[in-house]
N, C-alpha and C positions, 0 to 999 in steps of 0.2 A: 547933107552930107559934107558939101564942101566947105560950108561952116565950122563945122565941126574940126576934118582936119587942119583950116588955116589954124583954129583957136590949139590945137594940140598941140603945132609946132610952134606958136607963139612959145606958149609955156614951156616946153621942152628946151627951145633958146633961151627962155630967161632963166629956168633951172641953171645949164650949164654955164650962164653968165655969172650967175654967185659962186658958183662949186668954183672957178677959177681967181673971182674976189677973194676968196673967204682965207682966211689966214690959219686956217688947224688945218693941221695934215690930215688926211685920211686915214683911218683907225686900217692899220695894216695887221694882220692873223698872226698871230706869235709876236708880234714886237716887244722888244724888250722896255725898259726903265726908260726913257730918253728920247723915244719913238724908232730906236735903230730896229733893223727886221733881223729876225734870224732865223737861217735858214731850217725846213724842216728835216727832220732826221732817215738815210733810207733808206727803204722798204727792208725787210727783211730778206736775206736770203732765201730761196725758195730751199725745201727740204731734199737731203738728198734722194735717188733710187733705190729704193728697195732691191738689191739683187732677186732676178728672175731666176723663175725654174720653168724651162721650155722643154717640150714634148713633138710638135710640130715638125712633121717631117723626118722624123729619126727611126734608124733602122739599125740595131745594135751598133751604137755609138761609140767608139773607141779611144778618141783622142780629140782634144779641144785646144785649138792655139789662136793666141790672138794675134792678129794682125796690126800692129799699134799703128803702122803707117796709114792706115785705114780706117783705124779704129770699129773692127769688126770680128767676130768670130769665125774658124773652119771650124766644122766638125767632120769627121771621117766616120763613114757608115759601113760598117762591112754587108751589110745588106743580106745575111745567112750566118755559117758557120764561118770560122777565122783563118780555116784551111784550103775553101773552097778555092779551085780556080773557075769560076763560074761569069766573070766581067761584069758582073753586076752593083761591084761598090760604088760608093757616091760621094761627094763632098758639098756639105750644105754652108752656106754662108748663113750666117745670125747676127743679128746687130744687137748691142749689149742690150736693149729694152727685153729682148726675146723676141719677136720679130722676125720672121724668114725673112731674109733677102732673095736669096737663090736655094730653093731645093735641092737641087741637082746640080749645082755651081759646074761640078767638075763630074762626071756622069760616064761609069763603065760601059754603059749600054750604048752610047755615043759613037758612030764608025771608028773617028779617030783616036779614040782612046780605048786606052785596056788600063783596069781598075780592077781586082778583084777581090781584096778583104782587106782594102787600106786600114792602118794602125798608125804611130807615129808620123808626125811633120815636123818640119824647122824649114825654119825663112832665112838663106842667105841671099844675097844680092838679088835682089828681085825674083830668087825664084824657089817656090815650092818644091821642096824633097819630100816623097809618100816611101813610106815601108809597104811592100806588099808582098809579103808571103819570102820570095826567094830575091824580089830583086826592087832597087831603089825608081820609083819616078816621078819625072821633073815638072813642072809645070809651071805657067808662066803665072806670077803675083797679079799682074795687072789684069791680064784678059781671062785665065785658066785653061790658055790650049796647052795640049804638049807640048812638050821639049825635049823628049825624047826617053830612055831609063838608063840603069846604069847595075847589071844583071851581078849578083853575089855568088861565086863558084862555090858550093861546098853549104850553101844558105838554104835551112830548112824553115824558120820560123823569127823571120822579122820583123820587130818589135817598133822600136823606138830608137828614133833620129834627133841630134844634136848639132849645132852646128859648131864648126870650129876658128877660132880666130884666123888660121888662114884661108879663109874662104871654102873651108871644105866641110865635109859631118863626120860623125861616128855614128853607128848604126849596131844595136845589139841583137844578137841573135839568142832565142830563148829557149831552141833547139828541144821541141816538144813534139811528137806524135799527136795523131788522131785524137786517142785517149789522154792526151795532156801528159801522158807520161815521159820523162826526159831521153835523149837519144843518146846523152854523151858527149854531143857536140858542140857545145854552148861556147856561144865566140862572142868577140866585139869587133867588128871590121871600123876600118879608114876607109872612106873615098875623098881624093884630095881633089879639089879646083877640077881638075883637067880630066878626072874620072877611074884618075886608076884607082886599083883597089888594091888595100893590103890587110893584113888581117893584124889588129892590135894585139890583141892575146884569144888563144883558143882552148880550154880548159875545162873540165867538167866541174871543178872547182868553184866556179863564175856561179853554180846554183840555179840556174835560168834566170839569166839576166833580162829585164825587163826595162823600165822607167833608168834613162841615162842624163845626164847634165853635165857639162864639159867646162874645166876653171880657166881662165888667163893662162896661166904656165899650161894648158894643155892636157892637165889630168881629167879622166872622167870618173866622173859619182856617177856608183849605179847602183839600182836597188834590185833585187832574185826575189821572181815567184816562188821559187820550189823550195828556198832556203830561209828567206827572211831577210834577208842581209842587206846591211848600207855596207859598201864601201868603197874603196878607192883605187882605179887604176892608173901607174903612172905615164908618162908619156914614152918610156922605154917599153910598155906591156905586162909589168911586174902589178902585181894584185896585193892591192895590203891587207892587213887583218880588219876584219869585218866586224861590226854589232849588229845585235837584234834587236829589234824593234819589239812595243808593248804585245802588238799581234803581225803576223805572218802574212804571207799570202800582198807580195807589194808588187807593186804595179807602176803608178807616176809618183819623179821625182821634178819637182820645180824649184829654185834658189831664189831669196828674196834678196832683196838690198838686207846689206850688214852682215850676210852670213847667215843666215838662219836657212835651211830647208824644210818642203813640205813634200810630203810621203802619203800616198796613198795605199790602202790596207783590204785588199778582202776580209779578209779572216777579222779584221777589226770594225769594218763596215764607218771606217773614219779614215782622217785625213790628219797627220800629225804633223806637229810643227818642232823641232828644234837641231840643236849644231850636231855635227858627229863628234861624238863623247856622249852625247848626252845634256840632259835629260830632254827625254822627247813629252809631250802632252797633246791629246787629242784634241782640236781644235774646229772640225765639223763632224757630227755623230749621224747614227741612222741612215750611212750614205750606201745600198745594193750596189755590190760589185762597182765598186768606183775604179776605173779605171785610170788613164793617159790625161792625168789633169793638167790645166793650165793656169795660166796667171793675167787677168786682166792688169794692167803696172798703171793706167789710166786711174781705175779707179780702186783698184786693190782690191779686186774679188779674184777668189779661185775659183776655179772653172772645174765640176766634177762628172763626167758623162759615166751616168749609170750604166753599164754593159746590156745588164740584162734586162734591166725597167725601161726602154727607150726615150731615158731624158737624158737632160745635163741640168744639172743642183748650179748654183750660184754663192758664193760665201762671201760675206767683207773679213779681210782677215786684218790684223794692225801691223802696217809696216813696220 
């Protein structure tokens, strides 16, 4: 055995010595004529993730909000009827791949949390604002801990919330009774950064205001559930002439880069894309009861909560 090892070592040294003395360069994989090596091409990028549909832990999901700072989805769950003051609503945290991160991140069942029928949401300076029937609830975006509330005097059915450039929010009051009939008290309220409440406009001609986004100049673009209109309310509170979309019962609205809007329609079971003045085209079809949609700005996905189906659909949208 020892002789065999010594012989093998001697052969190895001899071969190595021959290699060192050789004047011929070692062959290089992919070498170009003349002996210069070419770098290997980089591997192709992985295919983009497909937009998921997720259902786990959802109970009457009304709104989905993309938290860009933390790359996650916040889903408000009514968990019952949208009128019930039952303190059992909750907000779930879902990852973009559809996995539930925290099923009841903010939970009305907790002793220190009041949350009855949460609907629209907005993020302002690290605070999550949530519409809840007659009040706006405030929560710390990092921890989910309650930060108080702002009651809206005279409100009946607060629905969607949008941030304003001055650090406040606006909130719509669809003003319907438990049979979803209009009470005629349709309104849009403003809440300043310090919590001061004022009425932007109160008028039955608002047609059941639902989804809202706010321009840089302070104008509110509103979609209405009862009248099926898109219209603008200027910073002074004047409603501008509206327009009908292909189908009505409009719920959510978001603004895309470049000025297009996405609008969800219960009657159309669709999400429409267009600019004020039209035309409007369907970019998501066959979505039953699409409520307050969100926008994943990182991936270019629209987030569609299906109110009666207990699920959220996502779909890629060209920016």
